[in-house]
N, C-alpha and C positions, 0 to 999 in steps of 0.2 A: 524085281532081280533083277538078272537076266543068262541069257544061254554064256555054259564057259566056253570062249571065245581063246587064241593064243595075238588074235589083233583081229583089229576095224579094216573093214575096206576100204577106208579111202575116197571109192568110187560110190563108195553107197553115201547119197546127199544127208539121207536121214536117217536113223539110226531109232529103235525103240529100247523106252528106259522104264522101267513099273521098280515104285518107291512100298512097303509096304508099311507105311504110319501108324505107332499106339501109340494117339495121345494120352499124357499123364497127366500128373498132379502136379511136378514143372515143368515148364518150358526144355527142350535138346536145340541141338544144330548138330549138326554133322558136316567134314568137307567129303567131298567124288572127291577123290584124287581118276587120273588119270594120265597113262605114259605111249608108249608108244608099240609097245611090249615084243619089241624083239630085239632092241639095242640099249644099249646101255644114258644114248643119247639126255634121259634124264638128270643123270646125272652135267650135262652144263647144259639142262635150266628147260629141256627140252618138254614137258608138260603141261596139267595141267587145273584150276579145282573149281570145284564149282563146290563154294559154302551152300546145306540145304539153313531156315531156319520155321521148328513150329515150335510155333505159344502155349499153352498147360493150357486144357482142354478147361478149366475154372472160365477162361478167355472168352466174348463172342462181342465179334465174332473168334471162332479159330481160327486162329492167320498164319496160313504157310508161305514165308520167300522161299521165292526161288532164284541160287545170285543170279549173276553172271557166267560164261567160265573166265574161269587167268588166264592165261599163259597157251604156251602150245603147243602141238604137236606134230609127226609128219603124216598119222596117220586116223588124224581130227573131222565127224562129220560137224557142218553144214547146219543142219542141224538133226532138235532130240526132238522125237516123242516118246513124250513122259504119260505114267497108264501113275495117275496116284493110288494105293491100294487104301478105306482111311474103316482100321480097326472100332468104334465105338463101344467098350461095353457094356454087359449087355441095356436093355433099356431106352438106352439111347438112340437116336435119328438126324437124322439133317432135316434142317429143316431150307435151308439157300444156299445155296453157291454163287459168288462170282466168279468170276479169273480177268483178272489184274481191271474192274469193276462192271463188266459188264456179266450177266445175272446166263447161267446157266445150267444144269439138274446136270446129277450120275448116274450115269449106270449100277441093276443095283448087276452082282457078282455072284446070286447066294442065297449068301446074309452079309458082305461087302460093299459100300461101297463106292464102285470104282471115276473118279477124274482123269477124261485123257484132251492130253494136251498135246496137240497133233500142232507138228511140222515145225523149230520152235527156234530162229537162231538163239547159238548156244551163246549170243551177245549179249542178250537181251537178259532180265530181272524178269520172274514174271512174279504175283504175290495174290496169292486162290484164298478166298472167309470162307468158312460157311459159317455157319451160327449151326447149332448142335445142343435137341430139345429133350 
């Protein structure tokens, strides 16, 4: 989630986006759609889409793929910082986490673990692997 905004300031090089993820019994995927928010330039192809996929909870590790941004619009930032809030069923917990193969630690926000990816270039994909017990 992000705060409501009429448009994103292109002078702001890094924007923050938070995803609340609820892994379930089946894989899921969705597309983050963005345009300039000001004009109808999207009709001429000025928009950006990012595909996000999450494996089923039974998969070990639970893999979350954030694809590269495809397309471009006038107010698009160069970088994005992601916060992934992983809402696990009661009694389940994270044992290990890696981002693009590098081990990292989640931050606990109450009972919800959060993973922070800072200043990720929009054109680079990210793979998050989470072992859940």
